[in-house]
C-alpha distance (Angstrom), angle and dihedral (degrees) to the residues before:
residue distance angle dihedral
M1 . . .
L2 3.79 . .
N3 3.82 109.7 .
V4 3.82 108.9 -153.6
G5 3.79 128.7 -171.1
L6 3.81 111.8 -151.7
T7 3.78 120.3 -170.4
G8 3.78 143.1 156.6
N9 3.78 137.3 170.3
I10 3.77 119.5 -100.1
A11 3.84 115.0 -63.2
A12 3.80 92.2 7.2
G13 3.82 92.4 119.2
K14 3.80 99.9 -105.2
S15 3.80 94.2 140.0
T16 3.80 91.2 54.9
V17 3.81 90.8 53.4
V18 3.81 90.9 46.9
D19 3.81 90.0 53.7
L20 3.81 90.0 51.1
F21 3.81 92.9 49.1
R22 3.81 89.8 49.2
R23 3.80 91.0 50.7
W24 3.81 90.5 49.6
G25 3.81 93.4 54.6
A26 3.80 110.4 -87.6
T27 3.79 122.5 136.6
I28 3.81 107.9 -120.0
V29 3.80 126.5 -149.4
D30 3.81 108.1 -168.0
A31 3.80 114.0 -152.7
D32 3.82 92.4 -165.3
Q33 3.80 90.6 54.8
L34 3.81 90.7 48.4
T35 3.80 89.6 49.5
R36 3.81 90.3 55.1
E37 3.78 89.4 49.0
A38 3.81 91.8 50.0
Q39 3.83 90.2 48.8
A40 3.80 95.8 46.4
P41 3.83 119.0 138.8
G42 3.79 110.7 -78.7
S43 3.81 94.3 19.5
D44 3.78 122.7 133.8
V45 3.79 89.3 -121.9
L46 3.80 93.6 56.1
T47 3.80 90.7 47.4
A48 3.79 89.9 52.2
I49 3.82 91.7 48.0
A50 3.81 91.5 52.3
K51 3.79 90.5 48.5
R52 3.80 92.2 51.3
F53 3.81 100.7 39.2
G54 3.79 103.1 25.3
S55 3.80 135.8 -101.6
S56 3.81 90.7 -80.7
V57 3.81 89.1 82.2
I58 3.81 89.6 65.1
A59 3.81 114.9 87.6
P60 3.83 120.9 -136.9
D61 3.81 90.6 -100.2
G62 3.82 91.3 56.8
S63 3.79 95.8 -104.7
L64 3.78 126.6 121.0
D65 3.81 116.0 -84.7
R66 3.80 94.9 -136.7
V67 3.78 95.0 -177.4
G68 3.79 91.2 51.9
L69 3.80 92.1 47.1
R70 3.80 91.3 47.9
G71 3.79 89.0 55.7
K72 3.81 90.2 55.6
V73 3.81 96.6 50.8
L74 3.80 104.5 31.3
G75 3.79 107.5 108.6
D76 3.83 92.7 3.4
D77 3.78 108.0 103.4
E78 3.81 94.2 -173.5
A79 3.80 93.5 51.5
L80 3.80 91.8 45.4
A81 3.81 91.3 50.8
A82 3.81 89.9 50.5
L83 3.81 91.2 51.0
N84 3.80 92.5 48.2
A85 3.80 90.7 50.5
L86 3.81 89.2 56.2
V87 3.80 98.0 44.2
H88 3.80 110.1 30.3
P89 3.83 99.4 64.5
A90 3.81 91.2 54.0
V91 3.80 92.2 46.7
R92 3.81 90.7 48.4
R93 3.82 91.1 54.0
L94 3.79 91.2 51.0
R95 3.80 92.0 47.4
D96 3.82 93.0 47.6
A97 3.80 89.5 53.9
L98 3.82 92.0 51.8
V99 3.81 91.3 47.6
R100 3.83 90.2 52.3
E101 3.80 90.6 50.0
A102 3.81 91.7 49.5
R103 3.79 91.4 49.8
E104 3.81 91.6 49.1
R105 3.84 90.3 50.5
G106 3.78 89.8 53.2
D107 3.82 95.4 -115.8
A108 3.79 110.6 178.2
L109 3.81 103.3 -153.6
L110 3.80 124.0 24.7
V111 3.81 119.5 -176.0
N112 3.80 119.4 -164.0
D113 3.81 109.4 -153.0
I114 3.84 101.4 -150.5
P115 3.82 119.5 162.2
L116 3.83 93.3 -170.2
L117 3.79 98.1 38.7
F118 3.81 94.9 133.3
E119 3.80 94.1 37.7
A120 3.81 97.3 49.6
L121 3.82 108.9 19.9
D122 3.77 143.4 41.7
P123 3.82 109.1 -100.9
A124 3.80 88.5 -151.7
A125 3.82 88.2 69.9
F126 3.82 88.1 76.5
D127 3.78 129.1 68.0
V128 3.81 90.5 -132.8
V129 3.81 135.1 8.0
V130 3.82 120.8 -148.6
L131 3.80 119.9 -166.9
V132 3.80 123.5 -162.3
D133 3.79 109.4 -156.7
A134 3.79 142.2 177.9
P135 3.82 132.4 172.4
A136 3.80 114.1 -80.4
G137 3.80 92.1 -121.1
L138 3.77 91.7 54.8
R139 3.79 91.5 47.3
R140 3.81 89.9 51.0
T141 3.80 90.1 52.5
R142 3.80 91.3 49.6
L143 3.80 91.6 51.2
Q144 3.78 91.0 51.3
T145 3.80 98.1 43.5
L146 3.81 101.3 34.4
R147 3.81 100.7 33.5
G148 3.77 100.3 28.2
L149 3.80 95.2 -124.2
S150 3.76 123.8 155.3
A151 3.79 118.7 -114.9
G152 3.81 89.9 -104.8
E153 3.80 93.6 50.2
A154 3.79 91.1 47.9
D155 3.80 91.7 50.2
R156 3.82 92.0 49.5
M157 3.80 91.9 51.1
I158 3.80 91.9 48.4
A159 3.81 91.5 47.5
A160 3.81 91.8 51.3
Q161 3.82 91.0 70.5
M162 3.79 131.3 66.2
P163 3.82 108.4 -92.9
A164 3.78 112.4 -99.3
P165 3.84 93.9 -125.6
R166 3.81 87.7 67.7
K167 3.82 90.6 52.8
R168 3.78 99.3 46.1
P169 3.84 98.0 74.0
H170 3.82 89.8 53.7
S171 3.81 95.6 49.2
A172 3.80 121.4 91.4
Y173 3.82 89.9 -152.2
V174 3.81 132.2 24.8
I175 3.80 116.7 -164.5
E176 3.79 109.0 -159.5
N177 3.80 115.1 -144.5
D178 3.78 102.2 -172.3
A179 3.82 100.6 113.4
T180 3.81 137.8 41.2
L181 3.78 128.4 -29.9
E182 3.80 88.8 -111.5
E183 3.79 91.0 55.8
L184 3.80 91.1 47.6
E185 3.80 90.0 52.8
A186 3.82 91.5 49.6
R187 3.80 91.7 50.0
A188 3.81 91.8 46.0
R189 3.80 90.6 49.2
R190 3.80 91.6 55.1
V191 3.79 91.0 52.0
F192 3.81 92.4 44.5
E193 3.80 92.3 52.7
D194 3.78 90.3 51.6
L195 3.82 90.8 48.4
R196 3.80 88.0 49.4
R197 3.80 90.8 54.8
R198 3.78 90.7 49.2
A199 3.81 90.3 48.6
A200 3.80 90.8 52.1
G201 3.79 89.9 51.8
A202 3.80 91.2 48.5
G203 3.81 92.8 50.6
A204 3.78 130.6 101.6
L205 3.82 95.5 -100.5
R206 3.78 109.9 106.7
W207 3.80 100.5 161.0
R208 3.78 123.5 144.4
S209 3.82 93.0 -148.8
L210 3.80 138.7 1.8
L211 3.79 136.6 -155.4
L212 3.82 119.2 -161.1
A213 3.79 113.0 -154.7
S214 3.81 121.9 -162.9
A215 3.79 131.1 173.0
N216 3.81 92.9 -121.9
A217 3.80 141.8 -27.2
N218 3.83 91.0 -76.6
D219 3.81 95.3 50.9
Q220 3.84 107.6 115.5
P221 3.81 97.4 -43.1
E222 3.82 93.2 179.1
L223 3.80 91.3 54.3
I224 3.81 92.6 47.1
A225 3.81 90.8 47.5
A226 3.81 91.9 49.6
L227 3.80 92.7 48.3
T228 3.79 90.2 47.8
T229 3.80 93.8 50.5
R230 3.80 93.6 45.6
A231 3.81 90.8 50.7
I232 3.81 91.1 49.0
D233 3.81 90.7 48.4
A234 3.81 88.4 52.6
G235 3.81 91.5 49.9
I236 3.81 93.8 -112.0
P237 3.83 116.2 143.7
V238 3.79 107.0 -124.1
R239 3.80 134.2 -168.0
R240 3.80 131.5 -176.1
A241 3.79 130.8 -141.5
A242 3.80 129.8 179.9
G243 3.82 119.8 -158.9
R244 3.81 132.7 9.5
V245 3.82 97.3 -79.9
A246 3.80 92.7 52.2
V247 3.81 92.2 45.4
V248 3.82 92.0 51.7
R249 3.80 90.6 48.8
E250 3.81 92.7 51.3
L251 3.81 93.6 44.4
K252 3.78 92.1 52.1
S253 3.80 98.0 40.7
A254 3.80 96.6 52.2
P255 3.83 114.6 -2.5
P256 3.83 109.4 -140.4
D257 3.77 128.2 -143.4
V258 3.80 89.8 -120.1
T259 3.78 137.0 12.3
L260 3.81 115.7 -155.8
A261 3.80 116.2 -163.0
T262 3.77 130.1 -168.6
P263 3.83 113.8 -124.0
A264 3.82 90.3 -104.6
A265 3.81 90.7 51.5
A266 3.82 96.2 43.3
P267 3.87 99.0 94.2
A268 3.81 93.2 48.4
A269 3.80 91.2 41.7
R270 3.81 90.9 53.5
A271 3.81 90.8 52.2
A272 3.81 92.3 44.9
W273 3.80 91.2 47.9
A274 3.81 90.2 53.1
D275 3.81 91.9 46.3
A276 3.80 90.1 53.0
G277 3.81 93.4 50.8
K278 3.82 98.3 -96.7
P279 3.81 97.7 -78.7
G280 3.79 115.6 -167.9
A281 3.80 122.7 -27.0
L282 3.80 126.2 -36.6
R283 3.77 120.5 -149.7
T284 3.78 137.0 169.8
V285 3.80 120.6 -134.9
T286 3.81 108.4 -134.2
E287 3.78 135.1 172.2
A288 3.78 111.7 -82.8
A289 3.79 118.9 -100.1
A290 3.79 123.0 -165.3
D291 3.79 93.9 -114.9
G292 3.77 101.2 8.6
P293 3.79 126.0 141.4
G294 3.77 124.1 -94.9
L295 3.76 136.4 39.2
P296 3.85 115.8 -41.8
L297 3.78 114.5 -130.0
D298 3.80 124.0 -171.1
L299 3.80 110.8 -147.8
R300 3.82 97.5 165.6
P301 3.83 94.9 107.5
W302 3.81 87.5 52.6
G303 3.80 96.6 51.9
A304 3.81 103.7 -91.4
G305 3.82 134.4 76.6
R306 3.78 139.2 -103.3
V307 3.81 114.7 -54.8
R308 3.80 139.1 171.7
L309 3.76 128.2 -133.0
E310 3.80 107.2 -138.9
D311 3.79 123.9 -166.4
N312 3.78 108.4 -108.9
P313 3.83 111.0 -164.0
L314 3.77 123.0 168.9
P315 3.80 113.9 -78.0
């Protein structure tokens, strides 16, 4: 699994990029959502916040008055540091648990959406850091026009974060958001495809060659395409064969490390594998089950879903 930290200063467009990465198949861990969970009514964190900053930061319904709390810490470095010391350890524990779960599921590409990654964490804790950035003047305009802030409020919010120029040298990728939404999507797509290749290389597949066996040309084309692209991204030579005769020919001409068969192709692939002398391993690609047998494989970043590779010996 490739563990990515994605960040961006306020109004840089980070949330838009996160939404794109989610749509394209990444698992997203949202630090803001985890912060709300850590600060939920009745939580130890919320109790500690009220003790440190006063009961006025608690709304009538028992939830945190975020606007009121922001007013107490904005521009006060000591107060902000005290708040971070109360909140960040709890958020980190929640995030670590989600990362473990994603790794155990076999997720290929996990993106941690963390606004204060550089301010609160060690960037080296992630395999890759992606920064979304835009000029400060443009971000100020966005805060004023989209959020209705005054110029002074916008400037205070921008000043509360580490300047982006200090973050750029420590980011593997910088996605510039200084043009149209279409251009932002194109730039994000280029970064995502590179992350996808890195995720494929970091995965559990270490085959020297792969044969994909389908029943016919209409047998799960999206699945075959996703498997093909993931193998290519991982640097694994891949061939395709449809039908028993074609599978036998490919197995005999250049025996692969692994043959993956669709469920519809599995019976013919078993027979072809036996005819060819059982070269390499034979596995069937099935829909993923929560606790099913076989090796989990996440194909979401390659245009399919979660699958499992089940051993497929002769009956």
